N, C-alpha and C positions, 0 to 999 in steps of 0.2 A: 504493501497500499503506500504509496505519493501522498507527501505532504508536504508544504509549501504555502505560497509563494516563497521561492531565494532565487536570486538572480546569482550569487556563484555558487551555489553549492543546491544537489539536490540530494533529498532526505527523505527513507522507505524504509518499513518496515516487513520483518518477512516471521511470524510464529513471536518471539520474545526477543529477535533479533533486532536490533533498528541498524542504517548504512548510512552515515553522513561522506557524500562524497564531494571532494571540491572541483566543481570545473569550470579553471582557467584554466586548463593547457594549452600549450603541453609545461608550461613554468611552474603554473599555478603562484607566481607570487605572490605574498602576503601584502595585505593593505587592510584596513580597521574594515571597511565593511562586510568583506570576506571573515573577517575573525568575528563580528559582529554577528555574521546570521550563523555561525558552528555554535556561537554560544546561545543563540536563540534557539537550533537548535535540539542543544545538549539541554535548555530548559525545558522547551516542550514535554522532552522524552523525561525527563525528571517528573512530569504530571501525568505521564502514561505510566499507571500501573501495570502493563500491557507487557513493556520494553523494561528488558532486565539486563540487557550490557546494548553494548553501539559497537560498531564496529567505524573508524576515521580511515578512508582513504583517498583518494584523489584519481581522476581520470589524466592524458600524455604522457609526457616523458616522463615527468617529476611529482616525487612526493609533494614537496614544497622546497622549491628552488630559492626563498630566500623573499626580499628584499630584491624589488630594482631603485634600487639609486639612479642607478643610471642615469633614466628617463623620467622622475617621478622628484628626486633630492628627498630629503628626509622630511620638510614639511608636508610636502604632499604625502607622503604614508602615512605620518602620526597623526595626521588629519584627517576626519573621512569625509570623503567628496559630496558625499550629502547631504550630512549633519554636524561635521563641524566636531565630531565626538575625537577622541582619544586614542590611537591604536592601544597603549600601556592598558587604559582601564576597561574597553574593553576584552583586554586578556587575560584582564583580572577575573572576569567573569566564568572563565572555564572551570578552573579550581572551585568555581563554588559550586558547580555542581555536582549530582550524588552517586551518578550511577557508573558504572565499568566502562572503561572506553581500550579498544585494543587497537593500535594504527598499523595501518596495513602501510608499510616503505616497500619504496621502487623508487629506480631513480634516488636523486639528491632529496637530502633530508639537510639544506645549508642553512646558516644562523638562524635568523625565526622559524624557519621550519622546523631544523634541528630541536629547537623552543616546543614547536609545537607537537610533534614526535613526542619528547619526553614529558611531556601535557598528560597521555595517556597512563594508561597504567600498566601497558603491556606492550612488547613491537615485536613485530614479524617482520622480516627484511629478507632481502636474497644476497647473493654474493654481490650482484654488482650493485647493488645499494650505496651509495657514498653519502656521509655523513661527515659536516662539519659547521663548526662554531667559530665560521671565519672571519671573527668580527674585526682583531687587532691587525689583520689583513689587509685591513680595509682603514685603518688607523682612527679605530672604532669602539667603540666601548662594550661587554656583552649587554646584551636584553633579551625579553621575550622572558623573564625572568630566571636566566639561567643559571646566572651567578646562586641562585639555589638550588634549581631543582637538579641541574646535572651532577655538582656535588653528591647530594643526598641517594643519586641512583649509582654513581660508579665511583663515586671515593673523591676524596679532595685532590688525592695525587692526581688521576688520571682526567678530573674535571681540569685541573691546573692545565697540564698538557696539551689537550685538547685547544682550551683558548689560548692561551700562551699565543704557542705555535699555529695556529688557523689551520690544524694539517686537515685535510680527510683521509678519512677511514672506510675498509668495505665491509660487508655487512658482516663478511668470519672476521674481521678485525673487531667490529661492532659487537660481537658475538662474544667474543673472548673477555672481552672488558664488562660486561653486563650491560651494554647500552641496547642491545635488544636481545628477544627471547628464546626467539626461536627464525636460524636461516634454514630458507627452502629457496626450492629452484625458482625463480623467477615466473612464469605461469602458473603457479602455486599459494603467491602470497597472500591473496585476497581470500583465496579459500582458504588457506591454513588461519587467516586471522578470525573468518567467521566461525571455523570450527570450535576456535577456541573460546569466541563470546557464546556460542550455543554451550558449550562445556558449563561456563561460568551460569549461566541463565539458568541451568538445570539444579543448580544447588538454589537455597533457600532464601528466596528473592529480599526478605529484610534483612535477614540475619548477613547477608551479602553485603547491601549497604552500611548497615550500624559494623560493621570488620570494619567496610573503608574507610568509612567515618574516622574509625578509632587511627588505623592505618598513617591515614594523611590527615593528621589533627594539625592544627596551627597550619599546615600547611597556602591556604590561601593566604591568609594574613601572614605568611613570610612572601611568599611571592609580591603581593603589593607593597611592600616595603622594600623588597626588593628592586621592584620595579621603577620605583618612584627615586631611588638611589641610581641605577642604569641610564634614565630618560636625563638625573641630571649632568651625570659623566656626558654623556651624550651630546647632551644639547654645549655643553663647551668644548668639545673637540671635531665636532662639525666645522669648525669653522678654523681649522687646523690647516697650515698646507698639506700635513700627512694624509688628510682625507680626502682632498682633493686629488693626491697622487693617487692613495688609496682606492677609488672609485675607479679614474681613471685606467688605473694598471688593469684593472676589472675586466674593465666596456673593452681594453687590449688587448686579454689575456697574456700579459707579461706579470713580470713580478716587479714592485714596487721599491721606489726606487725613497725612502724615506729621509725624512732630515731633522726630525726630532725638534718642526716648529710649528 
């Protein structure tokens, strides 16, 4: 059953499992309006007793290739084109929903894209998937709550390694460090995510929600505090020459030449 209407996503249910599919292919670049629609769909399913677990997936080449700084700039991304809403204010809503989420990750999950994947309870990926918290390679501070969520998931040391270097890792490497829970053939990623969501949905729904709330207690508040700090740092760094160089280098597919200014 389809739900909506939405402009940037599709939402449907089958049995006790809902699917939210990002539909901004091929790259599924993140912006405020898209995040707001994902949050609205999650909130809708919180009010739908029949839904017990949710799959978050995407059409196109990539799960989410992050933010399109080259064409929109930070201001255009941070404030919604329609409403003036702030990206991180909308993102905070994601962590305040109550039902378990399985992310099906193919292609790239970069920048805000890895933030979106880490927001989920579980991640299914393939060897060809690429994960990168590439903010510092742009001359930028990590965002989307990653300064809280990534260390919580993979530990402080591995999170620092990914954020300081901005390196890309494969789905297989992500499995080794606990960033993903399953690594399957690319053609099976979504099916495996649905299988896991279905298994979760077979447990007692009130007990699952209660257990999830205990396990994730204070996470939403921590993310809210983190995104406030992250945006403050991003706000001044976006005026630096290094940020301009980083975004140019990304667009030109070359290593940046940072000057610390």
